[in-house]
C-alpha positions as a Markdown table, in Angstrom:
| # | Residue | x | y | z |
|---|---|---|---|---|
| 1 | Met | -12.6 | -185.6 | -159.2 |
| 2 | Lys | -10.7 | -187.4 | -161.9 |
| 3 | Lys | -7.6 | -185.6 | -160.7 |
| 4 | Tyr | -8.0 | -186.9 | -157.2 |
| 5 | Ile | -8.6 | -190.5 | -158.3 |
| 6 | Ser | -5.6 | -190.3 | -160.5 |
| 7 | Glu | -3.5 | -189.0 | -157.7 |
| 8 | Phe | -4.8 | -191.7 | -155.3 |
| 9 | Cys | -3.8 | -194.4 | -157.8 |
| 10 | Arg | -0.4 | -192.9 | -158.5 |
| 11 | Arg | 0.4 | -192.7 | -154.8 |
| 12 | Gly | -1.0 | -196.1 | -154.2 |
| 13 | Val | 1.0 | -197.8 | -156.9 |
| 14 | Ile | 4.2 | -196.1 | -155.5 |
| 15 | Ala | 3.5 | -197.3 | -152.0 |
| 16 | Ser | 2.3 | -200.8 | -152.9 |
| 17 | Gly | 5.8 | -201.9 | -153.7 |
| 18 | Ile | 6.7 | -201.6 | -150.0 |
| 19 | Gly | 3.9 | -203.9 | -148.8 |
| 20 | Pro | 5.7 | -207.2 | -149.5 |
| 21 | Val | 8.9 | -205.8 | -148.0 |
| 22 | Ile | 7.1 | -204.9 | -144.8 |
| 23 | Leu | 5.6 | -208.4 | -144.8 |
| 24 | Ala | 9.0 | -210.0 | -145.2 |
| 25 | Val | 10.4 | -208.0 | -142.3 |
| 26 | Leu | 7.3 | -208.9 | -140.2 |
| 27 | Tyr | 7.8 | -212.6 | -141.0 |
| 28 | Leu | 11.5 | -212.4 | -140.1 |
| 29 | Ile | 10.6 | -210.8 | -136.7 |
| 30 | Leu | 7.9 | -213.4 | -136.0 |
| 31 | Asp | 10.4 | -216.1 | -136.9 |
| 32 | Gln | 13.1 | -214.6 | -134.6 |
| 33 | Gln | 10.5 | -214.5 | -131.8 |
| 34 | Gly | 9.7 | -218.1 | -132.3 |
| 35 | Lys | 6.1 | -217.3 | -133.2 |
| 36 | Ile | 6.2 | -219.1 | -136.6 |
| 37 | Asp | 8.1 | -222.1 | -137.9 |
| 38 | Thr | 6.7 | -222.5 | -141.3 |
| 39 | Leu | 4.2 | -220.8 | -143.5 |
| 40 | Thr | 1.9 | -222.4 | -146.0 |
| 41 | Val | 1.7 | -221.2 | -149.6 |
| 42 | Asn | -1.8 | -219.8 | -148.7 |
| 43 | Glu | -0.5 | -217.8 | -145.8 |
| 44 | Val | 2.3 | -216.3 | -147.9 |
| 45 | Cys | 0.0 | -215.5 | -150.8 |
| 46 | Val | -2.7 | -213.9 | -148.5 |
| 47 | Gly | 0.1 | -212.0 | -146.7 |
| 48 | Ile | 1.6 | -210.7 | -150.0 |
| 49 | Phe | -1.7 | -209.7 | -151.5 |
| 50 | Ser | -3.2 | -208.2 | -148.3 |
| 51 | Leu | -0.1 | -206.1 | -147.5 |
| 52 | Thr | 0.2 | -204.9 | -151.1 |
| 53 | Ala | -3.4 | -203.8 | -151.0 |
| 54 | Leu | -2.9 | -202.2 | -147.6 |
| 55 | Ala | 0.1 | -200.3 | -148.8 |
| 56 | Phe | -1.8 | -199.2 | -151.9 |
| 57 | Ile | -4.7 | -197.9 | -149.8 |
| 58 | Ala | -2.4 | -196.3 | -147.2 |
| 59 | Gly | -0.3 | -194.6 | -149.9 |
| 60 | Gly | -3.3 | -193.5 | -151.9 |
| 61 | Met | -5.3 | -192.1 | -149.0 |
| 62 | Asn | -2.8 | -189.3 | -148.5 |
| 63 | Ser | -4.2 | -187.7 | -151.6 |
| 64 | Ile | -7.3 | -186.9 | -149.6 |
| 65 | Tyr | -5.5 | -183.9 | -148.1 |
| 66 | Gln | -5.3 | -182.3 | -151.6 |
| 67 | Ile | -9.1 | -181.9 | -151.8 |
| 68 | Glu | -9.2 | -178.2 | -150.8 |
| 69 | Gln | -13.1 | -178.2 | -150.4 |
| 70 | Leu | -12.8 | -180.8 | -147.7 |
| 71 | Pro | -12.3 | -179.4 | -144.2 |
| 72 | Leu | -9.1 | -180.7 | -142.6 |
| 73 | Met | -10.9 | -182.4 | -139.7 |
| 74 | Ala | -13.2 | -184.3 | -142.1 |
| 75 | Ala | -10.1 | -185.3 | -144.2 |
| 76 | Ile | -8.4 | -186.6 | -141.0 |
| 77 | Leu | -11.5 | -188.5 | -139.9 |
| 78 | Ile | -11.9 | -190.1 | -143.4 |
| 79 | His | -8.2 | -190.9 | -143.6 |
| 80 | Gly | -8.1 | -192.4 | -140.1 |
| 81 | Ser | -11.3 | -194.4 | -140.6 |
| 82 | Val | -10.2 | -195.9 | -144.0 |
| 83 | Leu | -6.8 | -196.8 | -142.5 |
| 84 | Tyr | -8.3 | -198.3 | -139.4 |
| 85 | Val | -10.7 | -200.5 | -141.5 |
| 86 | Ser | -7.9 | -201.5 | -143.9 |
| 87 | Tyr | -5.5 | -202.5 | -141.1 |
| 88 | Phe | -8.2 | -204.3 | -139.2 |
| 89 | Ile | -9.2 | -206.4 | -142.2 |
| 90 | Thr | -5.6 | -207.1 | -143.0 |
| 91 | Tyr | -4.8 | -208.2 | -139.5 |
| 92 | Leu | -7.9 | -210.5 | -139.5 |
| 93 | Leu | -7.1 | -212.0 | -142.9 |
| 94 | Asn | -3.6 | -212.8 | -141.9 |
| 95 | Gly | -4.6 | -214.2 | -138.5 |
| 96 | Trp | -2.6 | -211.6 | -136.6 |
| 97 | Leu | -5.7 | -210.5 | -134.7 |
| 98 | Pro | -7.9 | -213.0 | -133.1 |
| 99 | Trp | -11.7 | -212.4 | -132.8 |
| 100 | Gly | -12.8 | -211.3 | -129.4 |
| 101 | Lys | -13.7 | -208.1 | -127.6 |
| 102 | Thr | -10.3 | -207.7 | -125.8 |
| 103 | Pro | -8.0 | -208.1 | -128.8 |
| 104 | Ile | -10.2 | -205.9 | -131.0 |
| 105 | Phe | -10.3 | -203.3 | -128.2 |
| 106 | Val | -6.5 | -203.4 | -127.7 |
| 107 | Phe | -6.0 | -203.1 | -131.5 |
| 108 | Ser | -8.4 | -200.2 | -131.7 |
| 109 | Ala | -6.8 | -198.4 | -128.8 |
| 110 | Ile | -3.3 | -198.9 | -130.1 |
| 111 | Phe | -4.3 | -197.7 | -133.5 |
| 112 | Ala | -6.1 | -194.6 | -132.1 |
| 113 | Val | -3.2 | -193.6 | -129.8 |
| 114 | Gly | -0.7 | -194.2 | -132.6 |
| 115 | Tyr | -2.7 | -192.2 | -135.1 |
| 116 | Phe | -3.1 | -189.4 | -132.6 |
| 117 | Ile | 0.6 | -189.3 | -131.7 |
| 118 | Ile | 1.5 | -189.1 | -135.4 |
| 119 | Trp | -0.9 | -186.2 | -135.9 |
| 120 | Ile | 0.5 | -184.4 | -132.9 |
| 121 | Ile | 4.0 | -184.8 | -134.3 |
| 122 | Ile | 2.9 | -183.5 | -137.7 |
| 123 | Tyr | 1.1 | -180.6 | -136.0 |
| 124 | Phe | 4.2 | -179.4 | -134.2 |
| 125 | Ile | 6.4 | -179.8 | -137.3 |
| 126 | Ile | 4.0 | -177.8 | -139.4 |
| 127 | Arg | 3.7 | -175.2 | -136.6 |
| 128 | Lys | 7.5 | -174.9 | -136.3 |
| 129 | Asn | 7.9 | -174.6 | -140.1 |
| 130 | Thr | 5.1 | -172.0 | -140.3 |
| 131 | Ser | 6.8 | -169.9 | -137.6 |
| 132 | Lys | 10.1 | -170.0 | -139.5 |
| 133 | Leu | 8.3 | -168.9 | -142.7 |
| 134 | Asn | 6.4 | -166.1 | -140.9 |
| 135 | Glu | 9.7 | -164.9 | -139.4 |
| 136 | Lys | 11.3 | -164.8 | -142.8 |
| 137 | Leu | 8.3 | -162.9 | -144.2 |
| 138 | Arg | 8.5 | -160.4 | -141.3 |
| 139 | Gln | 12.3 | -159.9 | -142.0 |
| 140 | Lys | 11.6 | -159.3 | -145.7 |
| 141 | Gln | 8.8 | -156.8 | -144.9 |
| 142 | Ser | 10.9 | -154.9 | -142.5 |
| 143 | Lys | 13.7 | -154.3 | -145.1 |
């Protein structure tokens, strides 16, 4: 277990550096769209801290797939759930998601569809790579 926690922290620290960069890009986009004119010190601080924490969690959560005793579907559900809750809290803390049934439903639907699409892409990439590897093994065996 210590190995997995260490790997979570290692990956989290590596990813956490990108959080503030993503926040800066997001604020630039919002500024270009005319959605924000100025930010308070509190808004900037909450944004930096929350995106750093989000990047740490998102980066660290990828270590869950190294736990061989955990079935893949369970790992995917845990990973997706933790990411959903992390993004949801981050969006609420930064005021990017208003309270209400419709905004929360839309956020949840977009997250679920995005997560599903990413996993479909990963599935097909792994399937393609596995097919290539199996073909190379067949060629070696036939020699």
